N, C-alpha and C positions, 0 to 999 in steps of 0.2 A: 412316148416320150411323155415325163413329168417335172414339175416344177423344181427349179434350181434356184432356192433364194438368192443366193449371192449374184448370179447371174441377172436375176430381175432387178436387184438394187443397182446393178452397173449398167443396166439397160440404157441406151441412147436414144431417145425421141428427138424426132426433128422440132425446129422452130417453126411454130403454126403462125404465119400472118392472115388474118381474117377480115375482109373487107365486108361489113354488112350494111345493108341499107334499111330504107324504112319499110320496104316490104317484108324484110325478113323479120323486123321487129313486129310487126302487125301479125305475121304468120306464128311466130313464137306465142304470143298473146292468145290468139286464137286456138292453138292446140292444147293451154291448158285452162281454156274455157271461159276466157273473157269474150264479151258480147253475147253471151246466152240471153241477158236480158236486154234488147235493143233500146229500152227506154232508160237505163242505168247511164245516166250521161258521165259520170264520174267513170265508170269501166270503160266507156267508149272512145276515151282519150288514149287507151292503149291498141285500139284495133282501128282506128280512123286517122288519117293523114292531118286533120285539123289538130293544132296543138299535140301533136304526138307524143307520148312518153314511152319509155322502155320499161318494162317490169325489170325489177332486180335481179330476180331469180333467172333471167335469161342467161346471166353470167355463167351458169351452169353448161350452156352449150356453146360459148363462144370460144374460138381457138383452141377447141380440144384435139385430143390425139386420134378422134375416132374410135372404132371397135378394136382396139389394138390386142385385146385378149385373144382374138380369134387368129393372129399372127404364130405360124408354126414355131417360130424361135421362142416363145414365151412357156410351151410346154403346159399351155392350160387348157383342162378341159372346159371349152368354151361354151358348150351347150347348157352346161349346168351354172353358167356364171349369172349371179342376182347382184342387184347394187344392194349395198349393207346400211352405210352411212354416208352423210354429206355434210360438210361446214363449209359455209361461204362467209365470207368477209367483205363487205361493199364499202370501199374506201370513199367513193362517192358516186353520184349516180351515172348510170350508163346514158351516153348520148343516144337518141333516136337512131342515128346511123353513124358509122366511123370505121376506124380500124384498129384492131386489137391483136397483140403479139402475146404468145406465150409458149413456153416449154413445160412437159410434163415430166417429172421423175417419179419414180418409186421410192419410197421413204421407209417402209416397213413390211414384212410379212409376220403374220401371227398364225403358227399352226395349231389348230384346234384338235389335232389326232387325228389318226388314220380312220377312215370313214366318215369324219365330222366335219372335212372341209378346212380351208385357209383363209385367212383375210390379207387383202392386198390394199396398203395404203398408198395413194399417190397423191402428188400436189402439184399444182401450176398456178403462177401469179400473171393475171392479166395486166398488159401495159398499155396505153395509146399508142398513137403515131408519134408521139414526142417523148416518150419514155415514162410517162407518169402513171403510176399502180392506179388501175381501176377498181380490182378485185383480187382477192387470193381463194382458190377452191381447195378443198383437201376432200378426198372420196375414198372410201372404205369398199372394196369389192369383196363378195362372198364367193369364193369359188369353192362350190360344194363338192366338186369330183376330186380335190386335190389336197387332202390332209394327209399328214405323214411327210410333209417335207421339210418340217424343220422351221425355226423362227430365224429371224434375221432383222436388222435396222431398228427404227423405233416404232413402236407401237402407236396406235391412235389415242384420244384422250377417252377417258372412263365415260360412260353415257350419263347424261344429265338427271338428275331425279326429279320426278315431278312433285307437287306440293301434295300435301295427303288433305286435302281439301275438295269439296265440289268445284268445277270450273266457274269461274267469273262471268265467262261469255262463250258462245258458240256460234259459228257461222257454217250454214249448210249451204253445200255448192254441187250442182250436177256435173257429170261428165258425159259427154257424147258417145254414141255408139261407135263411131269411129274417129275418137280422140286420140288412138294410139296411131292412126294412118295419118291424121294432121301432122301430129307431135313430130313423126319420125321425120318428116321434112326439115327439120331444123338440125338435123345431121347425125340422129343414133338409129342407124338402120340395121340395128340386131332383128334377124328375123323371128324372135321370139315374140315379138309385139306384131307380127302382120301374118305370118306364115300358120296354118293350123298344124301342120305334120309338124313344124318345128315345137311348137308348144307343148303338142303331145308327147314328143320325145323327150322333153323337159318335164314332162309329169304334170302338166297343166290341160283342162279340158278345152281349153281356148286361148288365143293371143291373151296376154295380159298387157297392162299399161305400163309403160315405161315409168321406173320408181321417180326419177326426175320431172316427170309429168305430175305424178302426185305431189311432189314437192311443189311444183309449182302452183297447184291448186291450193296448198297449204298457203303459199307464199301469198297467194292473191287475198285468201281470208285474214291474212295478218294486216295487209295493206288496207283492206275494207274497214276492219274491225277497230285495228289501233293506231292506224297512221293517216285516216283520212284521204285514203289512195294517193298520198304524197311519197313518192318514192326515195327522196331524200331523207325521210324520216327512218326507214328499215336500213339498221347499219349492219346487222349480221344473223344467220340463222343457222341452226345446226340441226341434224334429226336422224333418227334411225330408222329404216324401212323395215317392218316388223311381219308383213303380209301382203302378197300381191293384191291388186284392183283389178276387176275386170271392166273396160268400157262400157259405161252406160250407167254404171252405179253411184250413188250420191255419196260426196264425202263429207262429213260433219267435223269441222276443226275445233276444238276444245281449247280455250286459251285461260291462263291464270297470269294476271297482272301483278308485279311485284317492283314498283319505282319503272325504272327503262327496261326491266327485264321481262320477258314474256316466256311464259313455259307455255306449250302446247303438245298436242296430239290429234291425230286424225283417226275416225272410224269410218267405216262402209256402213251406213244406215240399213241397208238390205239384209245384210248378213250379221250385224252387230259384231264386226270384227276391227279390232284396232290393226291399222295399216302403217301409221306413223305413229312412233314412241320417241319419249325423251326428248322432245322438242325443245330448243331456246333460242331465242331471237332476242336482239337488243333493238330498241327504237328510241327516237328522241321527241321531245316534245310531249 
């Protein structure tokens, strides 16, 4: 079975209602590395129930459709699927606990050619229990085994160009060896991130970190470096996933400030590999 672009565009996804608790909020923050320094009081507010705050990037895992690329009706070679791009708009801070409703839809397929894969663009808007918007998430999935299927729908936005000057600042954050195993408990159970046999089948020497976990680490760096750990100041972020991260590696997020705009990328220090690229965030204050 192969991808039928028009069928994917018309695919019906269920309305997902998710009730999340303070425990879920803390577990997500632990999965992206908050609390690595138990003496960093501002970071502790995301992993400790006293004055608990939710990380803005947690929107990526709320009311999602699950690992739908694995469903037989999609025709997707799911073993070879990787995250390509992510764009999130935060309409207001997430409460530390609450209810979110969202429905996913596929908005575009970009065929890169036979043997080169295809990009699948999807979107969902998260609403609270009263129907007020919380966030909008747009995601591009790189289906590496599905090139030659043809284009359909609306392609995603062009990548953001980084400034041609040295970064204004950087933030180094570690990842735990067990980071992927913790992060998957927030809802992404793709075995690529846990099972060595599946990782080998996909061409990796060991399980890799979720792309959205890497994004969460960069979101932490943005909050720490540009927002004083205030979630209300981070308005949006978008990024391309350019290379995998292995749990246990250290991420350096490099940042360029231009008014309320922040350009960023992240590299793994141990391999000097850029793993997030073309990043753009909007901050206030």
